[in-house]
C-alpha positions in Angstrom: -9.1 245.4 116.1 -6.8 243.3 113.8 -3.8 245.3 115.0 -4.6 244.4 118.6 -4.9 240.7 118.1 -1.3 239.7 118.5 -1.1 241.6 121.8 -4.2 240.0 123.4 -2.5 236.8 124.6 0.1 238.8 126.5 -2.3 241.0 128.3 -4.9 238.4 129.3 -3.4 238.1 132.8 -3.7 241.8 133.7 -6.3 243.2 136.1 -10.0 242.2 136.5 -10.7 242.5 132.8 -9.4 239.0 132.0 -12.7 237.5 131.1 -13.7 240.4 128.9 -10.4 240.4 127.1 -10.6 236.6 126.7 -14.0 236.9 125.1 -12.8 239.6 122.7 -9.8 237.6 121.7 -11.8 234.4 121.0 -14.3 236.4 118.9 -11.5 238.0 116.9 -10.2 234.5 116.1 -13.6 233.3 114.9 -14.3 236.4 112.8 -10.8 236.6 111.3 -10.6 233.0 110.1 -13.8 231.7 108.4 -11.9 229.1 106.4 -9.2 226.6 107.1 -8.3 225.2 110.5 -9.1 226.6 113.9 -7.6 225.5 117.2 -7.7 221.7 117.4 -10.4 221.6 114.6 -9.3 220.9 111.0 -10.8 222.4 107.8 -13.0 219.3 107.2 -15.6 220.4 109.8 -18.9 221.4 108.2 -19.2 225.2 107.4 -20.1 227.1 110.6 -19.9 224.0 112.8 -16.1 224.4 112.8 -16.4 227.6 114.9 -18.7 226.0 117.5 -16.5 223.0 117.8 -13.4 225.1 118.4 -14.9 227.6 120.8 -14.8 225.5 124.0 -11.3 224.4 123.2 -10.1 228.0 122.8 -11.8 228.9 126.1 -10.2 225.9 127.9 -6.7 226.7 126.7 -7.1 230.3 127.7 -8.4 229.3 131.2 -5.6 226.8 131.7 -3.0 229.4 130.7 -4.4 232.0 133.2 -4.5 229.4 135.9 -0.8 228.8 135.7 -0.9 225.5 133.8 0.7 227.4 130.8 -0.9 225.3 128.1 -0.1 227.8 125.3 -1.3 225.7 122.4 -4.1 228.1 121.5 -1.8 231.1 121.6 0.8 229.2 119.5 -1.8 228.3 116.9 -3.1 231.9 116.7 0.4 233.3 116.2 1.2 230.7 113.6 -1.9 231.5 111.5 -1.1 235.2 111.9 2.4 234.6 110.7 1.0 232.7 107.7 -1.4 235.5 106.8 1.5 238.0 106.9 3.6 235.8 104.6 0.8 235.6 102.1 0.5 239.4 102.0 4.2 239.7 101.5 4.1 237.1 98.6 1.2 239.0 96.9 2.9 242.4 97.2 6.1 241.0 95.8 4.3 240.4 92.5 6.3 237.3 91.9 4.2 234.9 89.8 5.8 231.8 91.2 4.5 232.7 94.7 0.9 232.1 93.5 1.5 228.4 93.4 2.8 228.5 97.0 -0.3 230.4 98.1 -2.7 228.0 96.3 -0.9 225.1 98.1 -1.9 226.6 101.4 -5.5 225.8 100.5 -8.3 227.0 102.7 -5.9 228.5 105.3 -5.1 231.3 102.8 -8.7 232.2 101.9 -9.4 234.7 104.6 -6.3 236.9 103.9 -6.9 236.6 100.1 -10.4 237.9 100.5 -9.1 240.9 102.4 -6.4 241.6 99.9 -8.8 241.2 97.0 -10.7 244.3 98.2 -7.7 246.6 98.1 -8.4 249.4 95.6 -5.4 251.7 95.9 -3.1 251.8 92.9 -0.1 250.5 94.8 -1.9 247.2 95.6 -3.9 246.8 92.4 -1.7 244.0 91.1 -1.7 242.3 94.5 -5.5 242.5 94.6 -5.8 240.9 91.1 -3.4 238.1 92.1 -5.3 237.6 95.3 -8.5 237.1 93.4 -6.9 234.7 91.0 -5.6 232.5 93.8 -8.8 232.8 95.8 -10.9 231.5 92.9 -8.6 228.4 92.5 -8.7 227.7 96.2 -12.4 228.3 96.6 -13.2 225.8 93.8 -10.9 223.2 95.3 -12.3 223.9 98.8 -15.8 223.2 97.5 -14.8 219.9 95.9 -13.1 218.9 99.1 -16.2 219.8 101.1 -18.5 217.9 98.8 -16.3 214.8 98.9 -16.1 214.9 102.7 -19.8 215.5 103.1 -21.0 212.7 100.8 -18.3 210.1 101.6 -17.4 210.7 105.2 -20.6 212.3 106.6 -23.5 210.9 104.5 -26.0 211.3 107.3 -25.4 215.0 107.3 -25.7 215.1 103.5 -29.2 213.8 104.0 -30.3 216.9 105.8 -29.8 218.8 102.4 -29.0 222.1 104.1 -25.4 221.1 104.5 -24.9 221.0 100.7 -26.8 224.3 100.4 -24.4 225.8 102.9 -21.4 224.7 100.8 -22.9 226.4 97.7 -23.5 229.6 99.6 -20.0 229.8 101.1 -18.5 228.9 97.7 -20.5 231.7 95.9 -20.1 234.2 98.7 -17.3 233.3 101.1 -18.3 236.0 103.6 -21.8 234.4 104.0 -22.6 233.9 107.7 -23.0 230.2 108.0 -23.5 230.2 111.8 -26.2 232.8 111.3 -28.0 230.7 108.7 -28.1 227.7 111.1 -29.4 229.9 113.9 -32.2 231.2 111.6 -33.3 227.7 110.7 -33.3 226.8 114.4 -35.5 229.8 115.3 -37.9 229.0 112.5 -38.2 225.4 113.7 -38.8 226.6 117.3 -41.5 228.9 116.1 -43.1 226.1 114.1 -43.1 223.8 117.2 -44.8 226.6 119.2 -47.5 226.7 116.5 -48.1 223.0 116.6 -45.4 221.2 114.5 -44.8 218.6 117.2 -44.7 214.9 116.7 -47.3 213.0 118.7 -46.2 209.5 117.7 -43.2 207.5 116.5 -42.6 206.3 113.0 -44.3 207.9 110.1 -47.3 210.2 110.9 -50.9 209.6 110.0 -52.5 212.1 107.6 -54.1 214.2 110.3 -50.9 214.6 112.2 -48.9 215.4 109.1 -51.4 218.0 108.0 -51.3 219.6 111.4 -47.5 219.8 111.3 -47.5 221.1 107.7 -50.0 223.9 108.6 -47.8 225.0 111.5 -44.6 224.9 109.3 -46.4 227.0 106.6 -47.5 229.5 109.1 -44.0 229.9 110.6 -42.2 230.0 107.2 -44.6 231.8 104.9 -47.2 233.7 107.0 -44.8 235.0 109.7 -41.3 234.9 108.4 -42.4 235.9 104.9 -40.8 233.4 102.5 -42.2 233.5 99.0 -41.4 232.4 95.5 -39.5 235.0 93.4 -41.6 234.7 90.2 -40.6 238.3 89.2 -36.9 237.6 89.1 -36.8 233.8 88.8 -33.4 233.5 87.3 -31.5 235.6 89.8 -28.6 233.3 91.0 -29.3 234.4 94.6 -32.6 232.6 94.5 -30.5 229.4 94.6 -28.1 230.3 97.5 -29.3 229.7 101.0 -27.9 232.8 102.7 -29.6 235.1 100.1 -32.9 233.1 100.3 -33.0 233.5 104.1 -32.0 237.2 103.9 -34.2 238.3 101.1 -37.0 235.8 101.9 -37.3 234.9 98.3 -36.4 231.8 96.3 -37.2 229.3 93.6 -38.9 225.9 94.2 -35.8 223.9 94.9 -34.3 226.4 97.4 -37.6 227.0 99.2 -38.0 223.2 99.4 -34.5 222.9 101.1 -35.5 225.6 103.7 -38.9 223.9 104.3 -37.3 220.5 104.7 -34.5 221.8 107.0 -37.1 223.3 109.3 -39.4 220.3 109.1 -36.5 218.0 110.0 -35.9 219.9 113.1 -39.5 219.3 114.0 -39.2 215.6 113.5 -41.2 215.4 110.2 -39.7 213.1 107.6 -39.9 214.7 104.1 -38.2 214.4 100.8 -37.6 217.2 98.2 -38.1 215.4 94.9 -35.1 215.8 92.6 -36.8 213.9 89.8 -39.8 216.3 89.5 -39.7 218.0 86.1 -39.4 221.8 86.1 -40.8 222.4 89.6 -39.5 220.6 92.8 -42.1 219.6 95.3 -41.7 217.9 98.8 -43.1 214.5 99.5 -44.3 213.7 103.0 -44.6 210.0 103.6 -47.6 208.8 105.6 -48.2 205.8 107.8 -49.9 202.9 106.1 -53.2 202.1 107.8 -55.0 198.8 107.5 -57.8 200.5 105.6 -55.4 201.8 102.9 -53.5 198.6 102.2 -55.3 198.2 98.9 -55.1 201.9 97.9 -52.1 201.4 95.6 -48.5 202.4 95.9 -47.3 204.5 98.8 -46.7 207.5 96.5 -50.4 207.7 95.7 -51.2 207.9 99.4 -48.6 210.4 100.6 -48.9 214.2 100.8 -47.0 216.7 98.6 -46.0 220.3 99.5 -45.4 223.1 97.0 -43.1 225.4 98.9 -43.0 227.9 95.9 -46.8 228.4 96.3 -46.8 229.1 100.1 -46.8 225.4 101.2 -49.8 224.3 99.2 -50.7 220.7 100.0 -51.5 218.2 97.2 -52.8 214.7 97.3 -52.1 212.3 94.5 -55.0 213.3 92.1 -54.1 217.0 92.6 -50.4 216.2 91.9 -51.4 214.4 88.7 -53.4 217.4 87.6 -50.4 219.7 88.5 -48.1 217.6 86.2 -50.6 217.6 83.4 -50.9 221.4 83.5 -47.2 221.8 83.7 -46.1 219.3 81.1 -49.1 219.3 78.8 -49.0 217.2 75.6 -45.9 215.3 76.7 -47.8 213.3 79.2 -51.4 213.4 77.9 -52.9 210.0 77.7 -50.2 208.4 79.9 -51.5 206.2 82.7 -51.0 207.6 86.2 -48.7 204.7 87.2 -46.2 206.0 84.6 -45.8 209.2 86.7 -44.6 207.4 89.8 -41.0 207.9 88.7 -41.3 211.7 89.1 -42.0 211.3 92.8 -39.4 208.6 93.5 -37.3 209.4 96.6 -33.6 209.8 95.5 -30.3 210.2 97.3 -29.4 213.8 98.4 -26.6 214.0 95.8 -29.2 214.2 93.0 -30.8 217.2 94.5 -27.4 218.9 95.0 -26.7 218.2 91.3 -29.9 219.8 90.2 -29.2 222.9 92.3 -25.8 223.2 90.6 -27.4 222.6 87.2 -29.7 225.5 87.8 -26.8 227.7 88.7 -24.8 226.5 85.7 -27.6 227.6 83.3 -27.9 231.0 85.0 -24.1 231.7 85.0 -23.9 230.6 81.3 -26.8 232.8 80.3 -25.3 235.8 82.1 -21.7 235.1 80.8 -20.3 234.8 84.3 -17.5 232.6 83.2 -15.7 232.4 86.5 -18.7 231.1 88.4 -19.7 228.9 85.5 -16.4 227.2 85.6 -16.5 226.8 89.3 -19.9 225.1 89.2 -18.7 222.8 86.4 -15.8 221.7 88.6 -18.2 220.9 91.4 -20.6 219.1 89.0 -17.8 216.9 87.7 -16.9 216.0 91.3 -20.5 215.1 92.1 -20.7 212.9 89.0 -17.6 211.0 90.2 -19.1 210.7 93.7 -22.4 209.4 92.3 -20.6 206.8 90.2 -18.6 205.7 93.3 -21.6 205.6 95.6 -23.2 202.4 96.6 -26.1 204.2 98.2 -29.4 202.7 96.8 -32.1 204.9 95.4 -34.9 205.5 97.8 -32.7 206.7 100.6 -33.5 210.3 100.7 -34.1 213.0 103.3 -34.7 211.7 106.8 -35.8 213.2 110.0 -34.0 212.3 113.2 -35.7 209.9 115.5 -38.1 211.3 118.2 
């Protein structure tokens, strides 16, 4: 298929097969370039969203060219990126070390061809494959930092959905991860949860009955039907922390399952907050509407509901949460007043949850002596520290659901 791609623009105008050929050509473009720019969409677009944003523009340009308007921008773009891919291959096969710097400077636009070259196993291309891997690692780490910076500084509302950061981690760890497919899976799970009753009946925060109804429907869709579960048997497998693997294997650890649960709940209109400050075991906090009868019932955290996604979506009220913490932390908190535990359920900015996800991976990669990925995570963690230091976002602004 790749060999045919340069010929497709020239044959689009032949016969009655124009529409079919056009569809094939557009699909080739999307599948060939998962990273970098696409037609009229730069590399700053969120993972996966870039493809959707570009699709209509590809189609319009093709249609206009067939109709005689001769807008060839899409074709020109395609041929330019194809030329750039060929140039990168030539540089790698020349085995000139100074060419690596030029490849790295291309950034994300070089990633797709590097990934292909990295898989070459024949003796003639062994050195080229090693050089491709070296350049790809540098570019992927830099790409991840660029994506984090763009997400947290330019698109903070998207950062608050939490899945966006999880998608960056997945695509950094496994560049071939199907980001569009992950988004589609989350959408399907949300649709099923709505069919089971996860529908908002009011505006603002829900009352306890409404929240419990939605939580029950979400748990049925995610755990009973889809089959998500905590991976207690292989807890420290790094794939438990990467969204594409969690959705494919249907196994994860508390923090990754909380991200999935929250991503689906958001699509159903339920406000919820995975708690980055929870020691050892992340839970989800579901804020409830304050009723007149509960005004004197203490802080809001003591009235809200908590969901343990690692335990199949078990729902906890405050006294059960306190008991959960006592069992988990033991002597460290024995005798402490309940009010002193409020800091563990404080709602925090999304960047703090992202940092905790990275810290988990850092520990896993260090324990397994995966130096390359360990260094890549460290680079991203340092970037997040700088972003947190530069942020003016107050604590208490966490994960939000869109308005009804």
